[in-house]
LOFI-950917 format. One record per atom (N, C-alpha, C, CB): x, y, z. Coordinates in steps of 0.05 Angstrom, whole numbers, plus 5000, padded with zeros to 4 digits. Atoms other than C-alpha are relative to their C-alpha. Glycine has a CB too. Example, Ala and Ser with C-alpha at 12.3 -4.5 7.8 and 13.67 -1.06 7.14 Angstrom:
LOFI-950917
501849765000;524649105156;501850245000;498050015025;498449764999;527349795143;498550225014;500950094971;
end
This chain:
LOFI-950917
502349835000;499749934999;502250315001;497649935031;498149795012;502450684980;500450205035;498150214966;500349864979;504351145042;499250354997;502449945013;501949794992;499451795048;501550255023;497249835014;499049854976;503652145105;497950055011;501450234997;501849984990;497952075138;500850145036;498749724995;500049894977;497952495203;497150115017;501950194996;502849974982;493252585259;501050155029;498349665007;499649894973;494453095323;498749875025;499150274999;501050154989;493652795380;499050185031;501949765000;501949914980;491953315438;497350094993;501050195014;502949814998;485053545457;498149904977;500750374993;501850035021;481853135401;498449695000;501850044974;500450235000;481452395426;499549854976;498349985013;500250095032;482352235353;501349725001;501950234977;498650225003;484651505343;502949974987;498549864988;497049945013;492551495327;501149604999;502650285030;499050285009;496550875303;501849915029;502250034967;498750104971;500250415353;498349895022;501450225013;501350174982;494350105391;498850195015;501749805014;500449764974;492850835425;496549975006;501050404987;502849904997;485250985450;498750074976;499950225016;501849905023;479751085392;498450075015;498949834978;502649824992;474451575401;497749844991;500050304985;502250135012;470251175354;498949725016;500949944972;500950254991;470650595399;497950075026;502849815008;501449864975;466150995461;498050094981;501850265020;503049935008;458951225457;500350274987;497750015028;499549705015;458751865418;498750115019;498850084968;501949864980;456252475456;498650154976;501550215028;501849895024;451352675399;498550225010;498049794988;502149794996;447753355394;497049864999;500350244976;502950165005;440353205400;498550244973;497649975039;500750274999;437052965356;502749874993;497549914979;498550164999;441952395352;501550064963;498249725009;499750035017;441452425275;502350284984;497449934995;499349815010;444553095262;503449925002;498750265013;498149974997;451453135245;500949604994;500350205028;499750305000;450952305241;501749934973;497049844999;498350135031;454851835194;498249714996;504449895007;501850285008;449551265163;501249824983;497350064985;498750195017;452750665136;497549844984;501949795020;501350185022;448750305072;501049765006;500650084971;499550335002;448349545080;498449864978;499049865029;501150215017;446749135025;499649735009;501549984981;498950354989;445348495057;500449774981;497749855019;499050255023;446248024998;502449965004;499750054970;497250005012;453248304996;501950085022;500350204975;498349914970;455748445067;500849815012;498650155021;498750144986;457247845103;497749745003;500950175026;501250264996;455347095097;499949925027;501249814986;498950154975;454246725158;499249714996;498750125030;501350365002;451246005133;502049914977;495649944987;499150225018;455045825078;498949974966;499049765016;501750035022;450145975024;501050134970;497550135010;498949885019;454046494979;498450315007;499449834971;501449714997;448947094998;500750115037;495749944992;499849924973;449947555059;497549975013;501050275001;503250034987;444147555115;500050185024;499049655012;500649874970;442247845183;502849965014;497049835019;497750144980;446847465224;502350094988;500049675003;497949775011;452247725178;500650245013;499450104976;500149824985;450948375194;501350005032;497650044999;499649994960;450848245274;503249905000;497349705024;498150044996;457047925261;502850245000;499949804986;497949735004;460848595235;499250225013;500450104971;499549784987;458849035281;501550135018;498750015005;497149914984;465049095322;500950184983;502349785005;498349845015;467749345260;499250234996;500749914980;501549704999;462049855250;500550205017;497349985005;499449894971;463250085320;503350104999;499549735026;497449975000;470650095306;500350274986;501449784988;500149795024;469850565242;498950295013;497849884972;500749784982;465851025286;496250054984;503050334997;503149875014;458051025242;498350015026;498249754973;501549934980;452451185283;497849854995;499650275004;502450205006;446750835242;500349804983;497950134990;500850155021;445650275195;497850014981;499849815009;502850135014;440750255137;500649794985;498450194980;499550215016;439649635116;497949984971;499749755020;502250025018;436749585042;498049705006;501449994967;502050145000;430549125038;500849705005;498750064978;499750294982;430448425077;497149854997;500850055038;502350165002;423448295069;498649804986;499050114999;500950245017;419847685043;500050124971;496849875009;500549915037;419747814961;501349734983;502450354988;499650135012;419747424907;503650094980;497249974988;496949955001;427247804888;500650174974;501949705000;500849875025;424648084822;501950264999;496750084999;498949684994;428148754846;501850015017;498150205011;497850104984;433248374891;499350185033;503350104982;500949954984;428148564950;498550285002;501549945013;502549745004;424149214928;497949944981;501350294988;502550115012;418748814904;499049865026;500549804972;500650114977;416048654974;498149884996;499750145019;502450155005;411048104983;498449985034;500949674985;500750034974;410548145060;501950275017;500749665008;498249784978;412148825100;500549925028;498550285006;499450094966;412448485169;501149815003;498049955018;498050314994;417547955162;503050044988;498649694980;497449985017;424047775141;500049774982;502950005018;498450305023;426547325077;500649815014;503250044983;498450204989;428346715098;502949974987;498549764997;497749975014;434046855051;502650155023;499150214971;498249784987;437047365099;499149885034;498850414989;500249984964;434547125173;496649965003;501250395017;502549994998;428047115206;499550315018;499049695013;501149804983;423947595249;502050075031;496949875006;498550054978;427547365311;503050104995;499849715006;497349945011;434847495274;499550344996;500949804968;498749704995;432948235265;498650095023;499550224976;500949954972;429448315332;502850005011;497849785015;497549994987;436748065357;502050194988;501149735000;498149725012;440648565305;499750285016;499050094968;500449754995;436949145328;501149975031;497050114993;498749964971;439248985403;502350014999;499549835019;497350044989;446048795393;501350204986;501349714996;499649785005;446449375350;500250295019;498550004985;500249774975;444549845408;502849955016;497149945023;498549934989;449649565445;502950074988;499849855015;498049805018;455049815394;499350214998;500449964975;500649735002;451850435400;499550104971;502150145013;501449925022;448650415329;497249934999;501349904979;501450035011;442850515305;498849844979;500150115000;500850145024;438450075254;497550184984;499149675009;501349845017;434650415192;499149834985;501250204987;501950265014;429449995150;500650144972;496049945010;500849935028;429150095072;496150005002;501549714976;502950045004;421350215065;499150184972;498250105029;500949985021;418150115004;497150164997;500149754991;503349925003;411650554995;498550014971;499650315012;501350015026;410750614925;498149844985;501350004987;500450185008;409250014906;500649725022;501250024977;500050274990;409149234924;500549794978;497449955014;500150205019;410748544895;497749944992;501149785007;502250115017;405648274844;499149745021;501149914965;501650244989;405047684892;500150085026;501149714996;501149914973;403748064954;496749935000;500650365003;502650115002;396947814975;497650244992;499549855028;500949765001;394448524971;499249984965;502350235011;500249975035;395748534890;498049734991;503749964981;501550255012;393647844884;496649985004;501449745016;502949994991;386348004915;499850234978;499250065038;500549825016;386848674877;499749874959;502650225009;500350045028;388348344803;497449774997;503149904989;501650165000;383147844816;496850024990;500549935021;502649835013;376348224803;500250295007;496849905012;499749744990;374648904797;497050035022;500350244972;501449964979;369548854852;501649925026;497649874996;498650114984;374348574899;500950235019;502049854987;500149754983;374649074959;503550115004;498449915034;497749865007;382649174944;500950074974;501849905009;499649945024;382549254874;500550354999;497449874984;499949694998;382650054883;501850005014;497850175009;497649954991;388349974928;502650084976;500649735016;498349965017;392350034862;499750144976;500749834995;500349795026;393050474799;499049874979;502550134990;501450225023;388250164746;498850194978;497249795013;501849835024;385050414679;499149814978;502050264983;501450225022;381050134621;502150024972;496150104989;498749925018;386450454578;497650154975;501749754992;502449885035;382950664498;500549864982;500550334981;499550155026;382250424438;501750074981;498049974987;497350035013;387650214395;500749794994;501950085011;498750175012;391949814361;503049995006;499450054975;497249975009;399049654359;501249735027;501550425003;498550184984;404649254405;499349985029;502650064997;500649984972;401649434473;497149984999;501250245015;503150014999;394549304452;498949745007;498850074972;501250244988;390048774487;496749994997;500950005031;503049975009;382948614462;498650324990;498349905027;499749685016;383349334426;499550265012;498050034977;499149794968;385549714487;502350025001;499349915030;497049944994;391950054492;499750145030;501650234975;500249914977;394850344551;498550364996;503249955013;501149645002;391951094569;501450234996;498950105024;498249815007;397951484556;502749934995;500050185017;497450135007;405851444543;502049955020;501350154981;498650064986;408451344604;501849714996;498550035019;498250155005;414450934609;501049915026;501750114983;499250164974;417550394663;502850185004;500549624995;497149955001;424250674688;501849824999;500850125017;499050255003;426449984684;499649904969;498549825021;500450095032;424149964605;497049884993;502249754993;503650075018;417349954561;498350105020;498849594992;502449914995;410450154574;500449975030;497649874986;500750044971;408750284650;497349975003;500650225018;502850174994;402749964638;499949674992;497550144980;500750364997;400749214646;497549854996;500649905027;502650134999;394648884623;499849735016;499049964972;501450224983;390448374666;497949914992;499450065025;502350095013;386347974628;497149995020;500849714990;502050014988;382547784690;497650285009;501049885019;501549674997;379848554699;500150114984;500850195015;501049865028;379948754631;501350285010;496150014993;498449764992;384249344655;503049974998;499350085027;497449974993;391849524660;500950185030;501150144975;499449904976;395449664718;503050285003;500749705015;496449905006;401650214724;501549945019;500850334996;497350094987;407950044744;502250244998;501249734984;498449895007;412950584752;502749884993;500050155013;497650155002;419050094757;499149714983;501249945032;501050265017;418649274734;497149935003;501549745009;502850115003;411948954711;499449905028;499749774976;500850214981;412548564777;499250175025;502449775006;500649734980;411649264821;498650134999;501150165004;502549815005;404849484812;500050275022;497049795008;500149784966;404250214851;497350045007;501350364999;502549954978;399450294905;498950294993;501049995036;502449785000;393350834905;500850175018;497149905007;500249864975;395851304951;498450185003;502050105007;502249784992;389351704942;498249885010;498750164978;501450184987;385751104972;500950055035;500749704985;499650024970;385651235052;500449675010;497250145016;499550215002;385950525058;502949914998;498749944983;496650085007;392750415032;501450155018;501450074969;498049934983;395350945077;499849945025;500550224998;500850164982;392250595134;501849885005;498049864996;498450284999;395749975116;502450085000;499749804976;497650005003;402550265100;500750165030;500750124971;499849904968;402250695165;500149745031;496650215003;499950184988;400850065200;503049795004;498049914990;497250175004;407049715175;502350105008;500649944973;498349864982;411350285200;499449985027;500050254994;500549974966;408450305271;501649695005;495850035013;499150295000;409749455261;503350055006;499249834968;497349994991;417649615264;501250235012;501549934982;499649864979;417650225299;500649995029;498550085000;500650194971;414949855360;502249855002;497449795001;498350134994;420449385348;503750125001;499149804984;496949844991;425849965360;501850064980;501949835021;498949895017;427750185294;500450284995;499249924986;499449714998;430950875287;497950164983;502950074990;501649815014;426851025225;500549904972;500750325006;500250085020;426750955156;500850084972;498549965003;499149925031;429551065079;497649944988;502749834985;502250035020;423951155039;500749984971;498250235003;499350055027;424650894974;498950184976;499149744997;502149875023;422351214910;497850195010;498349774985;502449894988;418251704948;498850234987;500450055026;500949685021;417652264900;498649874983;502750214981;501150135026;413851764853;497349895018;502349734982;503150074987;407551654909;497650024986;499250185021;502050005009;402451974868;500150004961;499050235015;500749935031;400552054790;498650124996;499349844984;502149855006;396752524756;496749854997;500950124975;502550195004;389352304762;498650044975;497950055021;500949995022;387652504697;501349814981;500150244994;498850175011;393052104666;500850074978;498949814998;499549975028;395352504614;503450004999;498450304988;496950115015;401652454570;501650135019;500950124965;497349744997;409252744598;500650014976;503149945019;498549845025;412653174556;501949904995;500850265001;496650175004;418052844511;501750234998;500649784967;497749825006;424453174515;502049964980;501250035020;497850025020;427952904462;501649685003;502450295006;498350294995;431752224450;499049785009;501950005018;501150224983;431451554476;502349965018;499149724983;498750114986;433851204534;502249694996;498350005016;498950195008;438250634539;498149764996;501949975016;501850285006;432150114534;499250134966;496449955029;500950045015;430650504471;496650145004;500749734996;501849864993;424350844504;501050344999;499249885026;499749664996;422651644494;500250125028;497650154987;499149874982;426052084541;497750255011;502750094990;501849844998;420252414579;500250205029;497649824997;499849804971;419753004635;498849905028;498350294995;501450064972;416452604691;497450165017;502250035016;502049824990;411453154708;498149895011;499150154982;502550104995;405452724713;500249795015;498649954979;499650314978;408952124761;501850065018;501249714985;497649974980;414152484800;499450275015;503150024983;499849794985;413752954858;497750174997;502450134995;502249804996;406453204856;499050145023;498049904993;500549874981;403953634907;498449855021;498950224990;501050134983;400053104940;501949855021;498449864988;498150174984;406252754966;500650155021;502549914988;498649844975;408053285010;497550025027;500950374987;501550054977;401653145051;500549795010;497850014998;499650244986;402652495063;503250035015;499649754978;498249974994;409952625082;499950185027;501150074980;500349844975;407653165139;498649795015;498350294998;500550254984;403452495163;501749895010;499049824990;498350204997;409052055161;502550135019;500849904970;498349884973;412852575204;498249995023;501250334997;501749994974;407252655257;500449695011;496450104993;499850294998;407551855259;502949965015;499749844969;497850004981;414651815278;500750245018;502149954987;500049844984;414952415317;498749935028;499150194987;502450114972;409452065365;501749795009;496349864990;498150184986;415951585381;502150105013;501049824985;497549854992;421251695425;502749954987;500549945026;497450125016;428351725405;500750124981;499949744990;499649915025;428552145349;499949894978;501650084999;501050205021;425751715300;500550184973;496549895006;498849885032;428651965227;498449924977;503149884992;502050055031;425251965156;501950154978;496350185000;498149945023;431051955103;498749924970;502949845004;501950025023;427952065032;502349914972;498150364995;498750015027;430951804961;499550144986;499849834986;500949775022;430452464927;502450134985;498450245015;499049905017;433652584865;498150254994;500549804981;501949745003;431353304853;501650184991;498750125025;497749905027;434453824800;500150295021;498550054954;499449694996;434154484845;500449955041;496550284985;500049954972;435354654921;497250055011;501750235006;503349865000;428555004916;498249735002;499050194965;501450164999;425554324902;501049735031;500049924969;499550114979;429554014960;498950045029;502050025000;501149894980;427554495012;496649935004;500750294998;502650044998;420354324998;500249675016;498250034968;499850284990;421853595022;500650055032;502749814983;499250004976;423853865089;497850185013;502850095004;502149844995;417654245093;500350315008;498749865019;498149715006;421654885076;500350155037;497750294972;500149884974;420755335142;498449945017;499750215000;501450084990;415954945169;501649835015;498149944986;497950284984;421354295184;497649815002;501750075039;501750284989;414853795186;500049854980;496850035010;499950335018;416353305130;502249875006;500350014965;497750244993;422352915122;502850145018;501449854965;497649814996;428253125163;502749934988;500650035029;497549995012;433552865120;499149884971;502349845017;500250045031;431452865043;503049934994;498850294981;497350065015;438052615004;500350214987;500249784981;499149825016;441853184973;501749844983;501350235013;498850075021;443752844905;501750234988;498249904983;499449795019;445753434874;502750055004;498350255002;496649914994;453453474906;500849734983;501450015040;498450305002;454852654898;498749974972;499149715027;501650105027;450952564832;499350254975;496849875012;500049775015;451553214781;499649934979;501950164999;499850015029;451652874718;500349724992;502350174989;498650265009;453152314675;502649895006;500150004976;496950085001;460252364678;501050255016;501549954967;498949774971;462152714746;503049994993;499449845041;496449894999;469452974751;499850265022;501650154959;499349824978;472153354808;499750304991;503149935011;500649825015;469754054792;499850195031;497349944978;500749824971;471054594863;498550204993;502550145017;502249775000;467455114833;496849875005;500150184969;502550124988;461654644832;499849825021;498849894983;499950144979;462754274893;499350305019;503049825004;500449694980;463255034924;496350035000;501950384978;502649895006;456455214891;498149815016;499450004968;501850244997;452454604910;499750005034;501549694986;499449954973;455454674984;498450175014;502450085003;501149724996;453355364989;497350055003;500750144980;502549935015;446655264957;498649895023;499349874969;500350144983;445354745015;500550165028;501549804995;499249794978;448355225069;497950285005;503050124989;502149754994;443255805050;497249914987;501150314984;502450075015;437455455012;498449885020;500449814976;501850224986;434155005065;499550085023;501149715002;500949864972;431755485121;500749895023;497350025003;497950154966;437455185165;499549665005;498350185039;500150304995;435854425156;502149964999;498749824986;497950154994;440653915167;500449924963;499249725026;500350175030;443553705089;501049695012;502650164968;498850294997;444452925078;501549994981;498349784999;498350035021;450252905029;500649684996;502550175005;499550235012;451152264987;501949974973;497549914995;498650065028;456652044933;499649714996;503250074999;500050285007;455251304937;496949795010;502949885015;501750214989;449650774945;499049774972;497250185016;500350185022;446850164903;499049954975;499449895005;502749945021;443150404850;502850134973;496650355019;498149845011;450150804822;503049894995;500250225016;496950105013;457250644790;500750135026;501750124966;498549824972;461350834857;501850214985;502349785025;499149775013;463951474859;503449985003;498550285014;496250015008;472051274859;500149984970;502049675012;499250065021;470850984798;498150324979;499149624996;501049715012;465951654771;501850185001;497650125013;498349785004;470952104794;502549984995;500150145018;496850074996;477651734793;499949974965;501049655024;497949985026;482851784737;500949724997;502950225004;498550214999;485451104744;502850035009;499949894977;497549994997;492051394766;499650055034;501650234980;500249994983;489951744829;497949925020;500550144997;502950054995;483351384849;500450025039;498749634983;499349964966;486151324932;499650255005;503049935011;499249764989;487752054937;497050164990;503250134987;502949915002;480952274903;497749875012;499450024975;501750144984;476951754941;500150095031;500649714997;499549904972;480652065007;498150354996;504350025008;501749755007;477852724975;497050025008;500050034970;502650055001;471452524963;498349995026;499849794987;501050064973;470552265037;500550285014;501549745016;499449734993;473252985059;497950205002;501750094984;501949895004;468053285029;497949945014;499649994979;502450074991;462852845054;500350035033;499349704989;499850084963;465352815129;501050265009;502749715012;499449754988;467553545139;498550274990;502850024998;502549815004;461553935111;497550005024;498749914971;501549974981;456354195153;497849784994;499150295003;503250155008;451153585141;500749675012;499149984956;500150234994;448852875154;501549834981;497549945004;497950195024;454052375114;498549765008;504149975006;500550305004;451751745082;502049884989;497949944984;497250125009;456851205071;498849724986;502549935030;501550265014;455550605021;501849805009;499649994965;497550194994;459249935044;501949974984;499449765005;497150065023;466449875010;501250365002;498549864953;499549795009;466650585008;502450105010;498150145003;497549894978;471750705064;502549864990;499649915036;497150115007;476550215035;500550074967;500249625008;499749925030;475850444963;499349734984;503350114994;501750155016;471649874934;500050094969;497450015013;500949975021;471049904866;497649924985;501549964992;503050085020;464649834807;501849754989;498650294969;498850265019;466249074774;497150014995;501849675014;503450085021;460349044715;500549764998;499250144964;500050305019;459548384685;501850104974;496349864987;498649975021;463748284626;498949914975;502149895004;502350085020;458547954588;497350005009;500549744990;503250004992;451047874586;499649795017;498049964977;500650274987;450647164609;500950055028;501549734985;498850044974;454247384674;497350275009;504350065003;501849824981;448447984689;497949855014;498550234984;502550124978;443547834753;497950274994;501349975045;502049795008;440548484744;498250044983;500950154997;502150005025;434148494702;500650284983;496450005011;499849665021;435049274677;502649904988;500650395021;497250065015;442249004652;499549794973;502349845024;500950135020;438948434621;498750094970;498449885012;501449925027;434248824580;501950234980;497050155009;498449735015;439149404565;502149964990;500850225016;496450065015;445649084550;500650024970;501249675005;497749994982;450149324527;500150345012;503049894982;500049714986;448450074542;499450025024;498450174990;501350044969;444849934609;501349745015;496549944997;498950244985;449049404648;499349915026;502650025002;501650064974;444949374710;501950055020;498849705004;498849834978;447549554778;501949715015;497150175024;498450114988;451648954792;502450035011;500149894992;497249964999;457849234791;500150175017;501550074978;499749904973;456149654855;498649895017;499650255004;501650194977;453549114893;501149665010;496849964988;498250234997;459448584895;500350025036;503250064978;499850154968;460648204961;502150265008;501849605003;497649774985;464848735014;502349785003;499050185036;497950215004;471448485016;501950145022;501449974966;498850054979;474248325081;502849935006;498949865007;497350084996;480147985075;502049904968;499749725024;498750095025;485747815021;499449704990;502950025005;500150295003;483447065028;497249924985;500349855030;501350065019;478746634990;496750215011;500249644998;501849834994;472047014973;500050255021;498549845005;499549824985;475047575007;498350045028;499850214985;501449894971;472247405076;497249904995;500150385007;503050005003;465047455053;498549775007;499250064973;501950264995;462946725050;501949765000;497649954975;498350154998;465946095060;498949854969;500049845031;501350135025;461945844993;501950084968;496550134998;499149905013;466445904933;498450164976;501449854996;502049865015;460046114893;498450165015;498249834985;501849784984;457546764919;498850134974;502050265022;503049965016;451147034889;501150294982;496550075027;498449825020;455947644851;503649905005;499450385010;496949974995;463347484841;501250145011;501350034984;498649854989;467747714881;503450154995;499749875018;497549865022;473148224846;502349975014;499950344991;496950034997;479748084840;502150075017;500750074983;498649744985;482748654872;499950025030;498750264992;500750054970;480348384942;503149915009;497449735006;498350124994;487748144945;501350245014;501149864980;499249794990;489348904961;498250195011;501550084984;502049754990;483449294973;497749795016;498350234969;502050134985;479849005036;501150095031;499949654993;500249884965;479049115116;502749915006;497349845025;498250124987;483948635134;502450165001;500449764991;496949865009;490448915093;499750345004;500849924960;500149685002;487849655094;499550125037;496750094975;500249884976;486749675174;502649955012;497849915017;497750024986;493149465194;502650274980;500849604998;498349785005;496550045149;499050235011;500550054973;501149734987;496250715180;499950224978;501950125026;501349775012;496051065109;498249964981;501750164992;502150105018;490350665078;497550144996;499349765006;502349855002;484150945052;498349905027;498449934969;502050064979;479950615109;500850105024;499449725003;498449834978;485150955161;499050194994;503050035002;501149705013;482951595123;497450065011;499750004967;503149904989;475851545135;499749925030;497249834982;500850044969;476251305208;501150245008;501249745017;498949764979;480951825227;497350284993;504250134986;501449815013;476152295185;497550065024;499049894968;502050084982;470252045224;500750075029;499549714998;498649934971;474352045297;500150405003;504149834999;499649764999;475652815279;497550175004;501350064979;502849824990;468653025267;497949905022;498250024974;501349964968;466452745333;502350135023;499149655012;498049834978;472453035370;500650315003;502749914996;499949635004;472753795342;497650054998;501550154972;503049875007;466554125358;500250204982;498550125024;499949795026;467954635295;498749784983;503550144988;501450195024;466254025250;498149965010;501049754989;502750134995;460553825293;497950244999;499949835031;502049795002;457354485300;501050204992;498750085021;499049665005;461255085273;498950024964;504650065005;500649945027;459455445208;500949904981;500250194994;498450065023;461855335142;500150274987;498849774981;500449805018;464255905105;503249944985;499250335015;497450145014;468655815043;501750195000;499849894972;497449835000;475856085032;499649994970;503049895015;499049955026;478056394968;497749874978;503249864997;502650095019;471356324929;501249944971;497550274998;499449905030;474356514864;501449744993;502150314995;499550265010;478855864863;499749754983;500049965010;501950255007;477255354810;501249774998;498550024977;498450304997;482654884832;499649845025;503250034999;499950084973;482054864901;497350075015;502350155013;502449954984;475954774945;500850035031;497949754996;498349894974;477855115017;497450085014;502650284995;501149894982;473655285073;500149955033;498049974992;499249984972;473155455148;497449875009;500850325011;502450014985;468455045199;501150065026;498349734998;500049884976;467555465259;499550245013;501549975005;500249724995;467056095290;501450195013;498350025008;497349855000;470556715305;502049975023;499550285000;498050084981;474156435364;502049754996;498649955022;497950245013;477455865321;499349814986;501249855017;501550215016;476355315280;501649824987;498450124979;498050255031;478754835218;498950074975;499349594999;499649995034;481154915151;499549724991;503450114989;499650145007;479854445108;501150054965;498249885009;498949925022;483954545034;500149734986;502650165005;499550185023;482854044975;500250094979;498549844996;499149935030;486454054901;498249864984;503149924990;501750145014;481253824858;500949984968;497250135005;498150065032;486453754796;501949844999;501650234989;496650185002;492053364768;501450215000;501149794970;497649775005;496453924778;500550115030;498750284976;499449944974;499754124842;499550354999;503449895009;500849695003;497454814866;500650095027;496950084991;499449874971;500255324918;498250164995;502850135009;501649864991;495355704950;500750125026;498149884999;500249914978;494856235008;497450075004;501650185004;503650014995;487756155048;500850285018;498149635022;501149634988;485056925067;497849905021;498050264969;503250024980;480556695129;499350355008;500749765040;500749724989;480857485142;496950034991;502150264986;502049945020;475757505081;498149845011;500649954971;501850164994;472056985119;498950145032;501249704999;500749864977;471657495183;501449845021;496850035003;497650154984;476957105226;502850055000;500149774994;497549974996;483157335249;502149804990;500150025024;498050185000;489957055219;501449855020;501450084991;499450194980;492356495263;502649874995;498049825002;498550245003;497955975268;498349814999;501949955019;502450225003;494955355250;502249685003;497950054960;499350274986;496454575269;498749864976;498649935034;500850245015;495854035219;498649765018;502549884987;502150224988;490453575239;500649664981;496050164994;500650195020;490153095175;500750054974;497549944999;499849935032;493353055104;501349724995;502150314989;499150245011;495452605056;502350184981;497549804983;498249845008;500453105032;502150005011;499450204999;498150024984;506552955064;502050225006;501149834991;498749714999;510353665054;498250175014;500650134972;501749794993;504553975092;499849875031;497150044979;501250034976;505053625154;500750105021;499849815005;498949834980;509154115191;499450244995;502549985004;500949715021;504754715152;499550155036;495749954968;500949794974;504455275212;498550264990;502850115018;501949755014;500755795162;499049904976;501750294992;501249975021;496155925121;500350124965;498650105013;498249825023;501156235068;501349764985;502650235015;498150185008;504055855014;499749695005;502150085010;501350295002;501055195014;499949794979;497750035003;500550095026;502554714960;498449745003;502649954985;501650324993;497754134952;500849844970;495550045006;499450095022;500053594908;497049844990;502649835004;502950065008;494853314858;497849845014;500149904978;502750104987;487653124890;501749925027;498249714981;499349984974;490853264958;498650115025;501950114998;501949834984;487553445022;501350015030;496749865000;499949974976;488953815081;498450085024;501350094998;501049864974;486353915150;501550145016;499049855018;498549944970;488554365205;497550225013;503950204996;502549844986;486054765265;501550215004;498549895028;498449704992;487255485282;501049995023;498350265001;498849924973;491055595339;499950215019;502050024998;500549704975;489156245375;501850204987;501249945040;498949655007;492056985366;502949844992;500250315034;497649994999;499356995337;500650155018;501050054981;499149824979;504157245378;502450244979;501849775030;498649815020;507857635318;498549954976;503249934995;500650055024;506457835260;501349884975;499550184996;499650215021;510857385222;499549775005;502349984993;501350164999;506756875245;497449964989;500249975017;501949975019;501357105213;499649954972;499650195002;500450075035;497356905146;500250324999;496349794985;
end
């Protein structure tokens, strides 16, 4: 492993150090109330985290086995992707029973034991909740599709269609509009038994619930109470902007061009983020607020503007989701690249445009190519991964990590269509290769199956690079990406400026270096990151941020030449380097000032 020149200050931080010294991450955190402000939340894809029974798939007992690692890393909560009973068409996002656990992952008793064990490790458990749709094998839909007179028929979105002919015609009827599934093809599926089409925003096996029906609301709220009563800390709400559709079923506006499935690209104005959804969000917020312990609602919210995102908090009322995901920072294009100006603009939009609400920043999840590959250049990938982690963990926000992000796991897409497991990859190949590449097993060791399973036939292949990119190897290397993330999390806990301080940009006109100050007039932490492939020499002017120039003490850096930096003047940041320093109080003379 390369040496990064990692240096962490010891005094007054409680930050972990190498050589077996005390680690702040191993003790219960002293969080501000509510607990989720400034928290580190870690997404676990249960199929891929740890196999405990040798069947080649991860499971709940496997997660329990790794709680010690998660506590060592310093996370505050884990979000577990769906583990409910499911036909697994969409790997758990097609739920056939909301009040159970799929036998592939364990039992309800295993989940209750995991929640209790996590509490002993000072870790909360957040569940994925799919409100938009069920599986077509859910008893609700089986009943709904059996007869128009069935009491549950109106629990889903149905249409008689309109007269017509063509590839989607059935008995002389065609779908009522031009809506397409996000996973390819028409969003309407014909059911001969009721002589109607049902709407599905995703796979045809995932029929959309009719949230205009009060019975649906009561049923889904009861499901959430079932899990809240068992001690979960909250929910991540999947595809939540899609809850409502235009009641008149009007066509969406074509934007021109086609997607990877060959379908026309539409504006989704009739199927996403309709005003009615915010009524439901306020009702959900009242539900979780009725429970003790600051239960939290997290939203999967891919939204184009900060104003759109603010509405999901409830704006100035703060009465909807506590943490809708801000995808604008980490997922800002098909070809993401490090751009200091773009990062600066999006961070400051969250600072100023959310009525003081807590941002939730995200760079990685189970649906997207990993950020190390989206932002990496193939040469400086570890440094770039450390830079992205620094943005995530030093801004004023709750941070969401995806398993393996902390060790620099890469996306490993299938090489051939015959290897694809994800149905959208099978359908869209080769333009759309699916999401298998970002869901490969967690890389724990350099040994067989990366320590994920004893079974050589894991559900997805273990990447060959697990020989060097793995927890065991990186944990022993003080200069590893894993230890960089652990140090960042410990700094975040140990430094009040990173927990509570304001964020002010430094030298906002610099196109290459992203730098900001966390803290107040009495002191703070400076973070500087070179977002370019060329070394940059900068002088950071904190006086412009209303803070008097003072000497500094380096806390953490992967630029060896800055280990002993004492001033904000003439700092040379190598390509993609990060430098974090504490302001040390008033200077004794002008010679030591910035």
